[in-house]
C-alpha positions as CSV (number, residue, x, y, z in Angstrom):
1,X,0.0,0.0,0.0
2,X,1.4,3.4,-1.0
3,X,0.0,6.9,-0.6
4,X,1.3,10.4,-1.3
5,X,1.7,12.7,1.7
6,X,2.6,16.3,2.0
7,X,6.0,15.4,3.3
8,X,7.0,12.6,0.9
9,X,5.8,9.1,0.2
10,X,4.3,6.9,3.0
11,X,4.1,3.2,2.3
12,X,3.6,0.0,4.1
13,X,6.0,-2.8,3.1
14,X,5.1,-6.4,3.9
15,X,8.4,-7.9,5.1
16,X,7.0,-11.2,6.3
17,X,3.5,-12.8,6.4
18,X,1.2,-10.5,8.2
19,X,4.0,-8.1,9.1
20,X,3.9,-4.7,7.5
21,X,6.4,-2.0,8.2
22,X,5.7,1.7,8.0
23,X,8.2,3.5,5.7
24,X,8.7,7.1,4.7
25,X,10.6,7.9,1.5
26,X,11.6,11.6,1.0
27,X,13.7,13.6,-1.4
28,X,15.8,12.9,-4.4
29,X,19.4,11.7,-4.8
30,X,21.6,9.0,-3.2
31,X,19.6,7.1,-0.7
32,X,20.2,7.2,3.1
33,X,18.4,4.7,5.3
34,X,17.9,5.8,8.9
35,X,17.2,3.1,11.5
36,X,15.8,4.3,14.8
37,X,16.8,3.4,18.4
38,X,14.9,1.7,21.2
39,X,12.1,2.2,22.1
40,X,11.5,5.1,19.6
41,X,10.2,5.3,16.1
42,X,11.2,6.9,12.8
43,X,10.1,10.3,14.2
44,X,13.3,10.5,16.2
45,X,15.1,11.5,12.9
46,X,13.1,14.7,12.4
47,X,16.1,17.1,12.5
48,X,18.4,14.8,10.4
49,X,15.8,14.3,7.6
50,X,15.6,17.9,6.8
51,X,19.3,18.5,6.8
52,X,19.9,15.5,4.5
53,X,17.2,16.5,2.0
54,X,18.5,20.0,1.9
55,X,21.9,18.4,0.9
56,X,20.3,16.5,-2.0
57,X,19.9,13.1,-0.4
58,X,16.9,10.7,-0.6
59,X,16.0,9.7,2.9
60,X,14.2,6.5,3.9
61,X,13.1,6.0,7.5
62,X,10.9,3.2,8.9
63,X,9.4,1.9,12.1
64,X,10.9,-1.3,13.3
65,X,8.4,-4.1,13.7
66,X,6.6,-3.6,17.1
67,X,7.2,0.1,17.1
68,X,5.5,3.3,15.8
69,X,3.0,2.6,13.1
70,X,4.4,-0.8,12.1
71,X,2.8,-4.2,12.8
72,X,3.2,-5.5,16.3
73,X,3.7,-9.3,16.0
74,X,4.3,-11.4,19.1
75,X,7.7,-12.7,17.9
76,X,10.5,-11.8,15.5
77,X,12.6,-9.4,17.6
78,X,15.9,-11.1,17.2
79,X,18.5,-9.5,15.0
80,X,18.3,-12.1,12.2
81,X,14.7,-11.3,11.7
82,X,15.2,-7.5,12.0
83,X,18.0,-7.6,9.4
84,X,15.7,-9.6,7.1
85,X,13.1,-6.9,7.5
86,X,15.7,-4.3,6.5
87,X,16.6,-6.5,3.5
88,X,13.0,-6.6,2.4
89,X,12.7,-2.8,2.5
90,X,16.0,-2.4,0.5
91,X,14.8,-4.8,-2.1
92,X,11.2,-3.4,-2.3
93,X,12.6,0.1,-2.9
94,X,15.4,-1.3,-5.2
95,X,18.0,0.7,-3.3
96,X,21.7,0.7,-4.5
97,X,24.7,2.7,-3.5
98,X,22.9,3.6,-0.3
99,X,24.2,4.7,3.1
100,X,22.9,2.8,6.1
101,X,22.7,4.7,9.4
102,X,21.9,3.0,12.7
103,X,21.3,4.7,16.0
104,X,21.8,2.7,19.3
105,X,19.9,-0.6,18.8
106,X,19.7,0.2,15.1
107,X,23.5,-0.2,14.9
108,X,22.9,-3.9,15.4
109,X,20.8,-4.1,12.3
110,X,23.5,-2.4,10.4
111,X,26.1,-4.9,11.5
112,X,23.8,-8.0,11.1
113,X,22.8,-6.8,7.6
114,X,26.4,-6.9,6.5
115,X,27.2,-10.3,8.2
116,X,23.9,-11.9,7.1
117,X,23.2,-10.3,3.7
118,X,26.6,-9.2,2.6
119,X,25.7,-5.5,2.8
120,X,24.0,-5.7,-0.6
121,X,23.2,-2.3,-2.0
122,X,25.1,-0.4,0.8
123,X,28.2,1.7,0.0
124,X,28.6,3.5,3.4
125,X,27.7,2.8,7.0
126,X,27.2,5.0,10.0
127,X,26.9,3.9,13.7
128,X,25.6,6.5,16.1
129,X,25.8,5.8,19.8
130,X,25.5,2.1,18.7
131,X,25.1,-0.9,21.0
132,X,27.6,-2.8,19.0
133,X,29.7,-4.9,19.4
134,X,28.6,-6.3,22.7
135,X,27.2,-4.9,26.0
136,X,26.6,-7.8,28.3
137,X,29.1,-8.7,31.0
138,X,30.5,-12.2,30.4
139,X,33.8,-14.0,31.1
140,X,35.0,-12.8,27.7
141,X,33.6,-9.3,28.2
142,X,34.3,-8.5,31.8
143,X,33.8,-4.7,31.5
144,X,30.2,-5.2,30.1
145,X,26.9,-4.4,31.8
146,X,25.9,-7.0,34.4
147,X,22.8,-9.1,33.6
148,X,21.2,-7.9,36.9
149,X,21.0,-4.4,35.5
150,X,19.0,-5.5,32.4
151,X,16.9,-7.8,34.6
152,X,16.0,-4.8,36.8
153,X,15.2,-2.7,33.7
154,X,12.8,-5.5,32.5
155,X,11.0,-5.6,35.9
156,X,10.5,-1.8,35.8
157,X,9.0,-2.0,32.3
158,X,6.7,-4.8,33.4
159,X,5.6,-2.9,36.6
160,X,5.0,0.5,35.0
161,X,6.2,0.9,31.4
162,X,5.3,4.6,31.1
163,X,7.0,5.6,34.3
164,X,10.1,3.6,33.2
165,X,10.0,5.6,29.9
166,X,9.8,8.9,31.8
167,X,12.9,8.1,33.8
168,X,14.7,6.5,30.9
169,X,14.2,9.6,28.8
170,X,16.0,11.8,31.4
171,X,19.1,9.6,31.4
172,X,18.8,9.2,27.6
173,X,19.1,13.0,27.0
174,X,21.4,13.8,30.0
175,X,18.8,15.6,32.0
176,X,19.6,16.3,35.7
177,X,19.0,19.0,38.3
178,X,21.8,21.1,36.8
179,X,21.6,20.1,33.2
180,X,18.6,20.7,31.0
181,X,19.7,20.0,27.4
182,X,16.1,19.6,26.1
183,X,12.8,21.2,27.1
184,X,10.2,19.4,29.2
185,X,7.8,19.5,26.3
186,X,10.3,17.7,24.1
187,X,11.0,15.1,26.8
188,X,7.2,14.5,27.0
189,X,7.1,14.1,23.3
190,X,9.8,11.5,23.2
191,X,8.1,9.6,26.0
192,X,4.9,9.6,23.9
193,X,6.8,8.2,20.9
194,X,8.2,5.4,23.0
195,X,4.8,4.6,24.5
196,X,3.5,3.7,21.1
197,X,5.8,0.6,21.0
198,X,4.2,-2.6,22.0
199,X,5.1,-3.8,25.5
200,X,6.2,-7.2,24.0
201,X,8.5,-5.5,21.4
202,X,9.9,-3.2,24.1
203,X,10.9,-6.2,26.3
204,X,12.0,-8.5,23.5
205,X,14.2,-5.9,21.8
206,X,15.8,-5.1,25.1
207,X,16.9,-8.7,25.3
208,X,18.2,-8.6,21.8
209,X,20.3,-5.4,22.1
210,X,21.7,-6.4,25.5
211,X,22.7,-10.0,24.8
212,X,23.6,-10.1,21.1
213,X,27.4,-10.5,20.6
214,X,28.4,-8.8,17.3
215,X,32.2,-9.0,17.9
216,X,32.9,-11.7,15.3
217,X,30.7,-9.8,12.8
218,X,32.2,-6.3,12.9
219,X,34.8,-7.0,10.2
220,X,32.0,-7.9,7.8
221,X,31.4,-4.1,7.4
222,X,33.5,-3.7,4.3
223,X,32.6,-0.2,3.4
224,X,33.7,3.2,4.7
225,X,32.1,3.6,8.2
226,X,31.5,6.6,10.4
227,X,31.3,6.0,14.2
228,X,29.9,8.7,16.5
229,X,29.4,8.4,20.2
230,X,29.1,10.8,23.2
231,X,31.5,10.3,26.0
232,X,28.9,11.1,28.6
233,X,26.5,8.4,27.3
234,X,25.0,6.7,30.4
235,X,22.6,4.6,28.3
236,X,25.1,2.9,26.0
237,X,28.6,3.3,27.5
238,X,31.2,4.3,24.9
239,X,34.0,2.3,26.5
240,X,32.4,-1.1,25.8
241,X,30.8,-0.2,22.5
242,X,32.1,2.3,20.0
243,X,35.7,2.4,21.3
244,X,35.8,-1.4,20.7
245,X,33.9,-1.1,17.4
246,X,36.5,1.3,16.1
247,X,39.2,-1.3,16.5
248,X,37.2,-4.1,14.8
249,X,35.8,-2.3,11.7
250,X,38.5,-2.2,9.0
251,X,37.8,1.2,7.4
252,X,36.3,3.7,9.9
253,X,36.4,7.2,11.2
254,X,35.6,7.6,14.9
255,X,34.3,10.9,16.3
256,X,33.8,11.3,20.0
257,X,31.4,14.1,21.1
258,X,32.7,15.5,24.3
259,X,30.1,15.8,27.0
260,X,27.3,14.4,24.8
261,X,24.6,12.0,26.2
262,X,23.0,9.1,24.3
263,X,20.3,11.2,22.6
264,X,22.8,13.3,20.7
265,X,20.6,13.2,17.6
266,X,18.8,16.1,19.3
267,X,21.2,17.5,21.9
268,X,24.0,17.8,19.3
269,X,21.8,17.9,16.2
270,X,23.7,20.6,14.3
271,X,27.1,19.0,14.7
272,X,25.7,15.6,14.0
273,X,24.1,16.8,10.8
274,X,27.3,18.5,9.7
275,X,29.3,15.3,10.3
276,X,26.8,13.1,8.6
277,X,26.7,15.3,5.5
278,X,30.4,15.7,5.4
279,X,30.9,11.9,5.6
280,X,28.2,11.2,2.9
281,X,29.8,13.7,0.6
282,X,33.3,12.4,1.1
């Protein structure tokens, strides 16, 4: 199903039986695919979409299954299935020479698309505050996040998901008594976007991004790659993610945003847009 909208083309792409993903396709030029973070939706890219279109790029955003306006199946929240969903969108839109941009959880889909599908159609990759390569504390990853922390997060989601989202958002954007990088209204807006996700998808995707080990897959990214991460990210610590990723991806440029929290797509939006465009133009 496809319909014209004032802001571009809205379409629903069936990626699996009874699973339709909501996709937006804007602008003209080389394609850039933006994959949102957890537990948000494609709307998180509001300020990047405009900048990319103004610089003559075609921008494709979509809601991951279980989130936003996409179907909310009970299962299919593992990275293999999510990468297959991405492949279906790329094939449906017949995309080639595209840039693939993943934020946070979305970075896992970028990596798995390369390891599982050979990166077909992709000529550049961007990982922004990505969960890759591995977050969980194990014997082989002693500096990771303890399982108990993720278990506690799951219990908070089950007990009162909206209250969890309210507190999560403050950490996400680095809000504290002395730091107010975003307005209360915007914080409420992002909580609302997160609330649209299905409870099941919220929990299952948390399991996926916290326990999936991408370390052996990172070298599969065989295109120029931009890695961006804030060094004050309390949601996805830079030390166990992007700092490691920069050592495992063969051809990458690693930029650290001093003092930036996890939600740098808003708090550092101007710098992020400049760095994105510069990399895509390079």
